[in-house]
C-alpha positions, 0 to 999 in steps of 0.5 A: 349710600354708606360704606361699612367695614368688617374685619374677617373675624367680625364677619364670621361672628355676625354675618346677619349684621353684615347682611343688614349693613349691605342693604344700606351700601357696600360692606368692605371686608378686611383681611389683616387690615387690608380690604379683600372683599366686598359684600353687596346685595344681589340686586346691586350686583345685577345693577352694576354688571347689567344683563349680558346679551349676545349679539343675536339677542341684541339685534333681535330686540323688539322695536329695533327696526324703528331706529334710524341708523345710518353711520358714515362710510369709513374712508380707508386709503391704502398705503404704499408698500416699499418691498426693496 
């Protein structure tokens, strides 16, 4: 994976070149010499962020009942309180 850098001006002049570079790796876009944004393909974005699920969806996954899950019981001892 190669990282390419474009200034904001270069990006505005040749967006297609930046998009082609994003197929090979992330493109860092600079503003006044400092990195400000990153251009990447949407598939790479999805890979990095993952599919978000809510708890109900996660617990209703097919095959979940076949997983053996027996966590140890938490042993929480109460502490004494000094109210003096």
